[in-house]
mmCIF file of the N, C-alpha and C atoms, coordinates in Angstrom:
data_MODEL
# 
_entry.id   MODEL 
# 
loop_
_atom_site.group_PDB 
_atom_site.id 
_atom_site.type_symbol 
_atom_site.label_atom_id 
_atom_site.label_alt_id 
_atom_site.label_comp_id 
_atom_site.label_asym_id 
_atom_site.label_entity_id 
_atom_site.label_seq_id 
_atom_site.pdbx_PDB_ins_code 
_atom_site.Cartn_x 
_atom_site.Cartn_y 
_atom_site.Cartn_z 
_atom_site.occupancy 
_atom_site.B_iso_or_equiv 
_atom_site.pdbx_formal_charge 
_atom_site.auth_seq_id 
_atom_site.auth_comp_id 
_atom_site.auth_asym_id 
_atom_site.auth_atom_id 
_atom_site.pdbx_PDB_model_num 
ATOM 1   N N  . UNK A 1 1  ? -40.158 35.816 1.045  1.00 0.00 ? 1  UNK A N  1 
ATOM 2   C CA . UNK A 1 1  ? -40.750 37.694 1.790  1.00 0.00 ? 1  UNK A CA 1 
ATOM 3   C C  . UNK A 1 1  ? -39.456 38.041 2.613  1.00 0.00 ? 1  UNK A C  1 
ATOM 4   N N  . UNK A 1 2  ? -38.970 38.817 2.335  1.00 0.00 ? 2  UNK A N  1 
ATOM 5   C CA . UNK A 1 2  ? -38.345 39.919 2.725  1.00 0.00 ? 2  UNK A CA 1 
ATOM 6   C C  . UNK A 1 2  ? -38.805 41.266 3.872  1.00 0.00 ? 2  UNK A C  1 
ATOM 7   N N  . UNK A 1 3  ? -38.029 40.989 5.419  1.00 0.00 ? 3  UNK A N  1 
ATOM 8   C CA . UNK A 1 3  ? -39.265 42.074 5.785  1.00 0.00 ? 3  UNK A CA 1 
ATOM 9   C C  . UNK A 1 3  ? -38.742 43.036 6.338  1.00 0.00 ? 3  UNK A C  1 
ATOM 10  N N  . UNK A 1 4  ? -39.047 43.544 6.641  1.00 0.00 ? 4  UNK A N  1 
ATOM 11  C CA . UNK A 1 4  ? -38.235 45.383 7.504  1.00 0.00 ? 4  UNK A CA 1 
ATOM 12  C C  . UNK A 1 4  ? -36.772 44.329 8.947  1.00 0.00 ? 4  UNK A C  1 
ATOM 13  N N  . UNK A 1 5  ? -35.885 45.830 8.979  1.00 0.00 ? 5  UNK A N  1 
ATOM 14  C CA . UNK A 1 5  ? -35.009 44.335 10.374 1.00 0.00 ? 5  UNK A CA 1 
ATOM 15  C C  . UNK A 1 5  ? -35.731 44.920 11.713 1.00 0.00 ? 5  UNK A C  1 
ATOM 16  N N  . UNK A 1 6  ? -35.676 46.012 11.528 1.00 0.00 ? 6  UNK A N  1 
ATOM 17  C CA . UNK A 1 6  ? -36.812 46.378 13.170 1.00 0.00 ? 6  UNK A CA 1 
ATOM 18  C C  . UNK A 1 6  ? -37.951 45.136 13.752 1.00 0.00 ? 6  UNK A C  1 
ATOM 19  N N  . UNK A 1 7  ? -38.659 44.494 12.270 1.00 0.00 ? 7  UNK A N  1 
ATOM 20  C CA . UNK A 1 7  ? -39.747 43.863 12.628 1.00 0.00 ? 7  UNK A CA 1 
ATOM 21  C C  . UNK A 1 7  ? -38.997 41.973 12.343 1.00 0.00 ? 7  UNK A C  1 
ATOM 22  N N  . UNK A 1 8  ? -37.967 41.992 11.712 1.00 0.00 ? 8  UNK A N  1 
ATOM 23  C CA . UNK A 1 8  ? -37.680 40.894 11.997 1.00 0.00 ? 8  UNK A CA 1 
ATOM 24  C C  . UNK A 1 8  ? -36.570 40.568 12.848 1.00 0.00 ? 8  UNK A C  1 
ATOM 25  N N  . UNK A 1 9  ? -36.127 42.057 13.917 1.00 0.00 ? 9  UNK A N  1 
ATOM 26  C CA . UNK A 1 9  ? -35.548 41.307 15.172 1.00 0.00 ? 9  UNK A CA 1 
ATOM 27  C C  . UNK A 1 9  ? -36.562 41.287 16.278 1.00 0.00 ? 9  UNK A C  1 
ATOM 28  N N  . UNK A 1 10 ? -37.726 41.578 15.380 1.00 0.00 ? 10 UNK A N  1 
ATOM 29  C CA . UNK A 1 10 ? -38.518 42.142 17.207 1.00 0.00 ? 10 UNK A CA 1 
ATOM 30  C C  . UNK A 1 10 ? -39.277 40.796 16.692 1.00 0.00 ? 10 UNK A C  1 
ATOM 31  N N  . UNK A 1 11 ? -38.899 39.351 15.821 1.00 0.00 ? 11 UNK A N  1 
ATOM 32  C CA . UNK A 1 11 ? -40.082 38.295 16.032 1.00 0.00 ? 11 UNK A CA 1 
ATOM 33  C C  . UNK A 1 11 ? -40.082 37.145 17.232 1.00 0.00 ? 11 UNK A C  1 
ATOM 34  N N  . UNK A 1 12 ? -39.743 37.552 17.756 1.00 0.00 ? 12 UNK A N  1 
ATOM 35  C CA . UNK A 1 12 ? -38.628 36.483 19.458 1.00 0.00 ? 12 UNK A CA 1 
ATOM 36  C C  . UNK A 1 12 ? -40.158 36.676 20.689 1.00 0.00 ? 12 UNK A C  1 
ATOM 37  N N  . UNK A 1 13 ? -39.664 38.079 20.125 1.00 0.00 ? 13 UNK A N  1 
ATOM 38  C CA . UNK A 1 13 ? -40.526 38.499 20.917 1.00 0.00 ? 13 UNK A CA 1 
ATOM 39  C C  . UNK A 1 13 ? -41.858 38.333 20.824 1.00 0.00 ? 13 UNK A C  1 
ATOM 40  N N  . UNK A 1 14 ? -42.204 38.381 20.047 1.00 0.00 ? 14 UNK A N  1 
ATOM 41  C CA . UNK A 1 14 ? -43.820 38.927 19.104 1.00 0.00 ? 14 UNK A CA 1 
ATOM 42  C C  . UNK A 1 14 ? -44.444 37.405 18.936 1.00 0.00 ? 14 UNK A C  1 
ATOM 43  N N  . UNK A 1 15 ? -43.459 36.282 19.664 1.00 0.00 ? 15 UNK A N  1 
ATOM 44  C CA . UNK A 1 15 ? -43.802 35.080 19.111 1.00 0.00 ? 15 UNK A CA 1 
ATOM 45  C C  . UNK A 1 15 ? -44.310 35.123 21.159 1.00 0.00 ? 15 UNK A C  1 
ATOM 46  N N  . UNK A 1 16 ? -43.372 35.446 21.822 1.00 0.00 ? 16 UNK A N  1 
ATOM 47  C CA . UNK A 1 16 ? -43.162 35.811 22.915 1.00 0.00 ? 16 UNK A CA 1 
ATOM 48  C C  . UNK A 1 16 ? -44.536 35.403 23.392 1.00 0.00 ? 16 UNK A C  1 
ATOM 49  N N  . UNK A 1 17 ? -45.034 37.131 23.477 1.00 0.00 ? 17 UNK A N  1 
ATOM 50  C CA . UNK A 1 17 ? -45.788 37.500 23.431 1.00 0.00 ? 17 UNK A CA 1 
ATOM 51  C C  . UNK A 1 17 ? -47.363 37.222 22.967 1.00 0.00 ? 17 UNK A C  1 
ATOM 52  N N  . UNK A 1 18 ? -46.908 36.670 22.071 1.00 0.00 ? 18 UNK A N  1 
ATOM 53  C CA . UNK A 1 18 ? -48.427 35.878 21.356 1.00 0.00 ? 18 UNK A CA 1 
ATOM 54  C C  . UNK A 1 18 ? -48.698 34.450 22.224 1.00 0.00 ? 18 UNK A C  1 
ATOM 55  N N  . UNK A 1 19 ? -48.211 33.884 22.762 1.00 0.00 ? 19 UNK A N  1 
ATOM 56  C CA . UNK A 1 19 ? -48.001 32.664 23.445 1.00 0.00 ? 19 UNK A CA 1 
ATOM 57  C C  . UNK A 1 19 ? -48.520 32.971 24.399 1.00 0.00 ? 19 UNK A C  1 
ATOM 58  N N  . UNK A 1 20 ? -47.777 34.400 25.012 1.00 0.00 ? 20 UNK A N  1 
ATOM 59  C CA . UNK A 1 20 ? -47.946 34.785 26.650 1.00 0.00 ? 20 UNK A CA 1 
ATOM 60  C C  . UNK A 1 20 ? -49.827 34.588 26.800 1.00 0.00 ? 20 UNK A C  1 
ATOM 61  N N  . UNK A 1 21 ? -50.144 35.812 25.849 1.00 0.00 ? 21 UNK A N  1 
ATOM 62  C CA . UNK A 1 21 ? -52.093 36.021 25.455 1.00 0.00 ? 21 UNK A CA 1 
ATOM 63  C C  . UNK A 1 21 ? -52.373 34.745 25.195 1.00 0.00 ? 21 UNK A C  1 
ATOM 64  N N  . UNK A 1 22 ? -51.939 34.258 24.564 1.00 0.00 ? 22 UNK A N  1 
ATOM 65  C CA . UNK A 1 22 ? -53.152 32.866 24.908 1.00 0.00 ? 22 UNK A CA 1 
ATOM 66  C C  . UNK A 1 22 ? -53.174 31.942 25.904 1.00 0.00 ? 22 UNK A C  1 
ATOM 67  N N  . UNK A 1 23 ? -52.524 31.559 25.755 1.00 0.00 ? 23 UNK A N  1 
ATOM 68  C CA . UNK A 1 23 ? -51.717 30.810 27.954 1.00 0.00 ? 23 UNK A CA 1 
ATOM 69  C C  . UNK A 1 23 ? -52.578 31.918 28.736 1.00 0.00 ? 23 UNK A C  1 
ATOM 70  N N  . UNK A 1 24 ? -52.719 33.554 28.385 1.00 0.00 ? 24 UNK A N  1 
ATOM 71  C CA . UNK A 1 24 ? -53.907 34.131 29.607 1.00 0.00 ? 24 UNK A CA 1 
ATOM 72  C C  . UNK A 1 24 ? -55.959 33.743 29.505 1.00 0.00 ? 24 UNK A C  1 
ATOM 73  N N  . UNK A 1 25 ? -55.608 33.611 27.330 1.00 0.00 ? 25 UNK A N  1 
ATOM 74  C CA . UNK A 1 25 ? -57.123 34.018 27.244 1.00 0.00 ? 25 UNK A CA 1 
ATOM 75  C C  . UNK A 1 25 ? -57.592 32.355 27.783 1.00 0.00 ? 25 UNK A C  1 
ATOM 76  N N  . UNK A 1 26 ? -56.631 31.759 27.535 1.00 0.00 ? 26 UNK A N  1 
ATOM 77  C CA . UNK A 1 26 ? -57.278 30.112 28.068 1.00 0.00 ? 26 UNK A CA 1 
ATOM 78  C C  . UNK A 1 26 ? -57.489 29.739 29.592 1.00 0.00 ? 26 UNK A C  1 
ATOM 79  N N  . UNK A 1 27 ? -56.750 30.925 30.542 1.00 0.00 ? 27 UNK A N  1 
ATOM 80  C CA . UNK A 1 27 ? -56.183 30.956 32.163 1.00 0.00 ? 27 UNK A CA 1 
ATOM 81  C C  . UNK A 1 27 ? -57.356 31.746 32.144 1.00 0.00 ? 27 UNK A C  1 
ATOM 82  N N  . UNK A 1 28 ? -57.942 32.499 31.591 1.00 0.00 ? 28 UNK A N  1 
ATOM 83  C CA . UNK A 1 28 ? -59.922 33.905 32.316 1.00 0.00 ? 28 UNK A CA 1 
ATOM 84  C C  . UNK A 1 28 ? -60.875 32.655 31.296 1.00 0.00 ? 28 UNK A C  1 
ATOM 85  N N  . UNK A 1 29 ? -60.494 31.496 29.968 1.00 0.00 ? 29 UNK A N  1 
ATOM 86  C CA . UNK A 1 29 ? -61.751 31.246 30.442 1.00 0.00 ? 29 UNK A CA 1 
ATOM 87  C C  . UNK A 1 29 ? -61.979 29.796 31.368 1.00 0.00 ? 29 UNK A C  1 
ATOM 88  N N  . UNK A 1 30 ? -61.030 29.172 31.736 1.00 0.00 ? 30 UNK A N  1 
ATOM 89  C CA . UNK A 1 30 ? -61.345 28.291 33.305 1.00 0.00 ? 30 UNK A CA 1 
ATOM 90  C C  . UNK A 1 30 ? -60.945 27.013 32.567 1.00 0.00 ? 30 UNK A C  1 
ATOM 91  N N  . UNK A 1 31 ? -59.750 26.755 33.107 1.00 0.00 ? 31 UNK A N  1 
ATOM 92  C CA . UNK A 1 31 ? -59.764 25.063 33.195 1.00 0.00 ? 31 UNK A CA 1 
ATOM 93  C C  . UNK A 1 31 ? -60.340 24.286 32.221 1.00 0.00 ? 31 UNK A C  1 
ATOM 94  N N  . UNK A 1 32 ? -61.503 23.677 33.294 1.00 0.00 ? 32 UNK A N  1 
ATOM 95  C CA . UNK A 1 32 ? -63.100 22.892 32.823 1.00 0.00 ? 32 UNK A CA 1 
ATOM 96  C C  . UNK A 1 32 ? -62.431 23.473 31.313 1.00 0.00 ? 32 UNK A C  1 
ATOM 97  N N  . UNK A 1 33 ? -63.114 24.276 30.703 1.00 0.00 ? 33 UNK A N  1 
ATOM 98  C CA . UNK A 1 33 ? -63.422 24.471 29.506 1.00 0.00 ? 33 UNK A CA 1 
ATOM 99  C C  . UNK A 1 33 ? -62.758 22.940 28.058 1.00 0.00 ? 33 UNK A C  1 
ATOM 100 N N  . UNK A 1 34 ? -62.438 22.377 27.494 1.00 0.00 ? 34 UNK A N  1 
ATOM 101 C CA . UNK A 1 34 ? -61.701 21.738 26.637 1.00 0.00 ? 34 UNK A CA 1 
ATOM 102 C C  . UNK A 1 34 ? -61.335 22.631 25.882 1.00 0.00 ? 34 UNK A C  1 
ATOM 103 N N  . UNK A 1 35 ? -61.479 24.364 25.060 1.00 0.00 ? 35 UNK A N  1 
ATOM 104 C CA . UNK A 1 35 ? -60.910 24.965 24.339 1.00 0.00 ? 35 UNK A CA 1 
ATOM 105 C C  . UNK A 1 35 ? -59.975 25.665 25.143 1.00 0.00 ? 35 UNK A C  1 
ATOM 106 N N  . UNK A 1 36 ? -59.579 25.645 26.300 1.00 0.00 ? 36 UNK A N  1 
ATOM 107 C CA . UNK A 1 36 ? -58.932 26.057 26.757 1.00 0.00 ? 36 UNK A CA 1 
ATOM 108 C C  . UNK A 1 36 ? -57.410 25.337 26.830 1.00 0.00 ? 36 UNK A C  1 
ATOM 109 N N  . UNK A 1 37 ? -57.613 24.480 27.299 1.00 0.00 ? 37 UNK A N  1 
ATOM 110 C CA . UNK A 1 37 ? -56.335 24.100 26.865 1.00 0.00 ? 37 UNK A CA 1 
ATOM 111 C C  . UNK A 1 37 ? -55.897 23.849 25.641 1.00 0.00 ? 37 UNK A C  1 
ATOM 112 N N  . UNK A 1 38 ? -57.055 23.988 24.558 1.00 0.00 ? 38 UNK A N  1 
ATOM 113 C CA . UNK A 1 38 ? -56.200 24.753 22.645 1.00 0.00 ? 38 UNK A CA 1 
ATOM 114 C C  . UNK A 1 38 ? -55.442 25.414 23.016 1.00 0.00 ? 38 UNK A C  1 
ATOM 115 N N  . UNK A 1 39 ? -56.256 26.898 24.080 1.00 0.00 ? 39 UNK A N  1 
ATOM 116 C CA . UNK A 1 39 ? -55.790 27.680 24.187 1.00 0.00 ? 39 UNK A CA 1 
ATOM 117 C C  . UNK A 1 39 ? -53.208 27.488 24.569 1.00 0.00 ? 39 UNK A C  1 
ATOM 118 N N  . UNK A 1 40 ? -54.045 27.436 25.846 1.00 0.00 ? 40 UNK A N  1 
ATOM 119 C CA . UNK A 1 40 ? -52.921 26.400 26.224 1.00 0.00 ? 40 UNK A CA 1 
ATOM 120 C C  . UNK A 1 40 ? -51.748 25.985 25.814 1.00 0.00 ? 40 UNK A C  1 
ATOM 121 N N  . UNK A 1 41 ? -52.206 25.234 25.135 1.00 0.00 ? 41 UNK A N  1 
ATOM 122 C CA . UNK A 1 41 ? -51.435 24.408 24.066 1.00 0.00 ? 41 UNK A CA 1 
ATOM 123 C C  . UNK A 1 41 ? -50.526 25.385 22.797 1.00 0.00 ? 41 UNK A C  1 
ATOM 124 N N  . UNK A 1 42 ? -51.279 26.282 21.999 1.00 0.00 ? 42 UNK A N  1 
ATOM 125 C CA . UNK A 1 42 ? -51.111 27.258 20.852 1.00 0.00 ? 42 UNK A CA 1 
ATOM 126 C C  . UNK A 1 42 ? -50.201 27.570 22.661 1.00 0.00 ? 42 UNK A C  1 
ATOM 127 N N  . UNK A 1 43 ? -50.429 28.481 23.157 1.00 0.00 ? 43 UNK A N  1 
ATOM 128 C CA . UNK A 1 43 ? -49.287 29.221 23.627 1.00 0.00 ? 43 UNK A CA 1 
ATOM 129 C C  . UNK A 1 43 ? -48.073 28.607 23.620 1.00 0.00 ? 43 UNK A C  1 
ATOM 130 N N  . UNK A 1 44 ? -48.099 27.921 24.693 1.00 0.00 ? 44 UNK A N  1 
ATOM 131 C CA . UNK A 1 44 ? -47.322 26.659 25.018 1.00 0.00 ? 44 UNK A CA 1 
ATOM 132 C C  . UNK A 1 44 ? -46.290 27.040 23.858 1.00 0.00 ? 44 UNK A C  1 
ATOM 133 N N  . UNK A 1 45 ? -46.974 25.850 22.867 1.00 0.00 ? 45 UNK A N  1 
ATOM 134 C CA . UNK A 1 45 ? -46.380 26.595 21.053 1.00 0.00 ? 45 UNK A CA 1 
ATOM 135 C C  . UNK A 1 45 ? -45.738 27.558 20.303 1.00 0.00 ? 45 UNK A C  1 
ATOM 136 N N  . UNK A 1 46 ? -46.386 28.739 21.103 1.00 0.00 ? 46 UNK A N  1 
ATOM 137 C CA . UNK A 1 46 ? -46.059 29.824 20.315 1.00 0.00 ? 46 UNK A CA 1 
ATOM 138 C C  . UNK A 1 46 ? -44.828 30.264 21.207 1.00 0.00 ? 46 UNK A C  1 
ATOM 139 N N  . UNK A 1 47 ? -44.707 30.066 22.645 1.00 0.00 ? 47 UNK A N  1 
ATOM 140 C CA . UNK A 1 47 ? -43.209 30.618 23.416 1.00 0.00 ? 47 UNK A CA 1 
ATOM 141 C C  . UNK A 1 47 ? -42.459 29.123 23.519 1.00 0.00 ? 47 UNK A C  1 
ATOM 142 N N  . UNK A 1 48 ? -42.559 28.395 22.966 1.00 0.00 ? 48 UNK A N  1 
ATOM 143 C CA . UNK A 1 48 ? -40.872 26.723 21.904 1.00 0.00 ? 48 UNK A CA 1 
ATOM 144 C C  . UNK A 1 48 ? -40.787 28.017 21.377 1.00 0.00 ? 48 UNK A C  1 
ATOM 145 N N  . UNK A 1 49 ? -41.470 28.384 19.980 1.00 0.00 ? 49 UNK A N  1 
ATOM 146 C CA . UNK A 1 49 ? -41.340 29.051 18.793 1.00 0.00 ? 49 UNK A CA 1 
ATOM 147 C C  . UNK A 1 49 ? -40.022 30.126 18.264 1.00 0.00 ? 49 UNK A C  1 
ATOM 148 N N  . UNK A 1 50 ? -40.399 31.209 19.315 1.00 0.00 ? 50 UNK A N  1 
ATOM 149 C CA . UNK A 1 50 ? -40.375 32.259 20.093 1.00 0.00 ? 50 UNK A CA 1 
ATOM 150 C C  . UNK A 1 50 ? -38.754 31.708 20.822 1.00 0.00 ? 50 UNK A C  1 
ATOM 151 N N  . UNK A 1 51 ? -38.662 31.492 21.921 1.00 0.00 ? 51 UNK A N  1 
ATOM 152 C CA . UNK A 1 51 ? -37.142 30.798 22.099 1.00 0.00 ? 51 UNK A CA 1 
ATOM 153 C C  . UNK A 1 51 ? -36.845 30.032 21.061 1.00 0.00 ? 51 UNK A C  1 
ATOM 154 N N  . UNK A 1 52 ? -37.462 28.751 21.170 1.00 0.00 ? 52 UNK A N  1 
ATOM 155 C CA . UNK A 1 52 ? -36.209 28.466 19.879 1.00 0.00 ? 52 UNK A CA 1 
ATOM 156 C C  . UNK A 1 52 ? -35.343 29.623 18.714 1.00 0.00 ? 52 UNK A C  1 
ATOM 157 N N  . UNK A 1 53 ? -36.033 30.201 18.234 1.00 0.00 ? 53 UNK A N  1 
ATOM 158 C CA . UNK A 1 53 ? -36.304 31.272 17.365 1.00 0.00 ? 53 UNK A CA 1 
ATOM 159 C C  . UNK A 1 53 ? -34.811 32.260 17.674 1.00 0.00 ? 53 UNK A C  1 
ATOM 160 N N  . UNK A 1 54 ? -35.192 32.137 19.097 1.00 0.00 ? 54 UNK A N  1 
ATOM 161 C CA . UNK A 1 54 ? -34.591 33.728 20.151 1.00 0.00 ? 54 UNK A CA 1 
ATOM 162 C C  . UNK A 1 54 ? -32.690 32.844 19.562 1.00 0.00 ? 54 UNK A C  1 
ATOM 163 N N  . UNK A 1 55 ? -32.368 31.360 19.860 1.00 0.00 ? 55 UNK A N  1 
ATOM 164 C CA . UNK A 1 55 ? -31.578 30.332 20.846 1.00 0.00 ? 55 UNK A CA 1 
ATOM 165 C C  . UNK A 1 55 ? -31.277 30.638 19.105 1.00 0.00 ? 55 UNK A C  1 
ATOM 166 N N  . UNK A 1 56 ? -31.597 30.092 18.174 1.00 0.00 ? 56 UNK A N  1 
ATOM 167 C CA . UNK A 1 56 ? -31.371 29.821 16.410 1.00 0.00 ? 56 UNK A CA 1 
ATOM 168 C C  . UNK A 1 56 ? -30.435 31.150 16.040 1.00 0.00 ? 56 UNK A C  1 
ATOM 169 N N  . UNK A 1 57 ? -30.654 32.114 15.865 1.00 0.00 ? 57 UNK A N  1 
ATOM 170 C CA . UNK A 1 57 ? -30.598 33.000 15.660 1.00 0.00 ? 57 UNK A CA 1 
ATOM 171 C C  . UNK A 1 57 ? -29.055 33.669 17.515 1.00 0.00 ? 57 UNK A C  1 
ATOM 172 N N  . UNK A 1 58 ? -29.030 33.147 18.364 1.00 0.00 ? 58 UNK A N  1 
ATOM 173 C CA . UNK A 1 58 ? -27.967 33.599 18.836 1.00 0.00 ? 58 UNK A CA 1 
ATOM 174 C C  . UNK A 1 58 ? -26.525 32.878 18.303 1.00 0.00 ? 58 UNK A C  1 
ATOM 175 N N  . UNK A 1 59 ? -26.771 31.370 18.075 1.00 0.00 ? 59 UNK A N  1 
ATOM 176 C CA . UNK A 1 59 ? -26.111 30.295 17.571 1.00 0.00 ? 59 UNK A CA 1 
ATOM 177 C C  . UNK A 1 59 ? -25.322 30.593 16.534 1.00 0.00 ? 59 UNK A C  1 
ATOM 178 N N  . UNK A 1 60 ? -25.881 31.477 15.411 1.00 0.00 ? 60 UNK A N  1 
ATOM 179 C CA . UNK A 1 60 ? -25.716 31.581 13.810 1.00 0.00 ? 60 UNK A CA 1 
ATOM 180 C C  . UNK A 1 60 ? -24.434 32.991 14.695 1.00 0.00 ? 60 UNK A C  1 
ATOM 181 N N  . UNK A 1 61 ? -25.664 34.261 14.869 1.00 0.00 ? 61 UNK A N  1 
ATOM 182 C CA . UNK A 1 61 ? -24.431 34.783 15.293 1.00 0.00 ? 61 UNK A CA 1 
ATOM 183 C C  . UNK A 1 61 ? -22.837 34.477 15.890 1.00 0.00 ? 61 UNK A C  1 
ATOM 184 N N  . UNK A 1 62 ? -22.870 34.297 17.040 1.00 0.00 ? 62 UNK A N  1 
ATOM 185 C CA . UNK A 1 62 ? -21.830 34.269 17.785 1.00 0.00 ? 62 UNK A CA 1 
ATOM 186 C C  . UNK A 1 62 ? -20.793 33.658 16.905 1.00 0.00 ? 62 UNK A C  1 
ATOM 187 N N  . UNK A 1 63 ? -21.479 32.388 15.979 1.00 0.00 ? 63 UNK A N  1 
ATOM 188 C CA . UNK A 1 63 ? -20.156 31.130 15.178 1.00 0.00 ? 63 UNK A CA 1 
ATOM 189 C C  . UNK A 1 63 ? -19.784 32.217 13.715 1.00 0.00 ? 63 UNK A C  1 
ATOM 190 N N  . UNK A 1 64 ? -20.924 32.849 13.452 1.00 0.00 ? 64 UNK A N  1 
ATOM 191 C CA . UNK A 1 64 ? -20.430 34.064 12.173 1.00 0.00 ? 64 UNK A CA 1 
ATOM 192 C C  . UNK A 1 64 ? -19.423 35.806 12.762 1.00 0.00 ? 64 UNK A C  1 
ATOM 193 N N  . UNK A 1 65 ? -20.145 35.708 14.070 1.00 0.00 ? 65 UNK A N  1 
ATOM 194 C CA . UNK A 1 65 ? -18.517 36.854 14.744 1.00 0.00 ? 65 UNK A CA 1 
ATOM 195 C C  . UNK A 1 65 ? -17.161 36.187 14.750 1.00 0.00 ? 65 UNK A C  1 
ATOM 196 N N  . UNK A 1 66 ? -17.215 34.612 14.992 1.00 0.00 ? 66 UNK A N  1 
ATOM 197 C CA . UNK A 1 66 ? -15.541 34.224 14.514 1.00 0.00 ? 66 UNK A CA 1 
ATOM 198 C C  . UNK A 1 66 ? -14.769 35.069 13.723 1.00 0.00 ? 66 UNK A C  1 
ATOM 199 N N  . UNK A 1 67 ? -15.153 33.632 12.596 1.00 0.00 ? 67 UNK A N  1 
ATOM 200 C CA . UNK A 1 67 ? -15.240 33.761 11.373 1.00 0.00 ? 67 UNK A CA 1 
ATOM 201 C C  . UNK A 1 67 ? -14.866 34.887 10.668 1.00 0.00 ? 67 UNK A C  1 
ATOM 202 N N  . UNK A 1 68 ? -15.826 36.390 10.923 1.00 0.00 ? 68 UNK A N  1 
ATOM 203 C CA . UNK A 1 68 ? -15.190 37.540 10.307 1.00 0.00 ? 68 UNK A CA 1 
ATOM 204 C C  . UNK A 1 68 ? -13.338 38.279 10.421 1.00 0.00 ? 68 UNK A C  1 
ATOM 205 N N  . UNK A 1 69 ? -12.956 37.377 12.084 1.00 0.00 ? 69 UNK A N  1 
ATOM 206 C CA . UNK A 1 69 ? -11.867 38.158 11.915 1.00 0.00 ? 69 UNK A CA 1 
ATOM 207 C C  . UNK A 1 69 ? -11.611 38.868 13.844 1.00 0.00 ? 69 UNK A C  1 
ATOM 208 N N  . UNK A 1 70 ? -12.962 38.401 14.306 1.00 0.00 ? 70 UNK A N  1 
ATOM 209 C CA . UNK A 1 70 ? -13.603 38.737 15.192 1.00 0.00 ? 70 UNK A CA 1 
ATOM 210 C C  . UNK A 1 70 ? -12.769 37.650 16.911 1.00 0.00 ? 70 UNK A C  1 
ATOM 211 N N  . UNK A 1 71 ? -12.187 38.715 17.558 1.00 0.00 ? 71 UNK A N  1 
ATOM 212 C CA . UNK A 1 71 ? -12.149 37.636 19.145 1.00 0.00 ? 71 UNK A CA 1 
ATOM 213 C C  . UNK A 1 71 ? -13.281 36.974 19.490 1.00 0.00 ? 71 UNK A C  1 
ATOM 214 N N  . UNK A 1 72 ? -14.090 36.082 20.309 1.00 0.00 ? 72 UNK A N  1 
ATOM 215 C CA . UNK A 1 72 ? -14.786 35.313 20.079 1.00 0.00 ? 72 UNK A CA 1 
ATOM 216 C C  . UNK A 1 72 ? -14.076 35.271 21.966 1.00 0.00 ? 72 UNK A C  1 
ATOM 217 N N  . UNK A 1 73 ? -14.479 35.196 23.088 1.00 0.00 ? 73 UNK A N  1 
ATOM 218 C CA . UNK A 1 73 ? -14.640 35.037 24.229 1.00 0.00 ? 73 UNK A CA 1 
ATOM 219 C C  . UNK A 1 73 ? -14.557 33.484 24.622 1.00 0.00 ? 73 UNK A C  1 
ATOM 220 N N  . UNK A 1 74 ? -13.849 32.778 24.638 1.00 0.00 ? 74 UNK A N  1 
ATOM 221 C CA . UNK A 1 74 ? -14.063 31.169 25.359 1.00 0.00 ? 74 UNK A CA 1 
ATOM 222 C C  . UNK A 1 74 ? -14.412 31.398 26.776 1.00 0.00 ? 74 UNK A C  1 
ATOM 223 N N  . UNK A 1 75 ? -14.743 30.600 28.033 1.00 0.00 ? 75 UNK A N  1 
ATOM 224 C CA . UNK A 1 75 ? -15.740 30.605 29.063 1.00 0.00 ? 75 UNK A CA 1 
ATOM 225 C C  . UNK A 1 75 ? -14.621 29.277 29.344 1.00 0.00 ? 75 UNK A C  1 
# 
């Protein structure tokens, strides 16, 4: 499935927003309900997914920019 470029570029932010909304929903329901712990767990998973996608993309783009003849600054 091909996504338009603006949608594809915003997916990590969408995962992060979705995770924050799940966490907020779980906290709104209250910690004493068992379903709220599920909401918080799903929210943390979504946040982790968004962060991992962003990191994987950054590493890939950093590695491919060096192969195209562009100089990559070394630290």
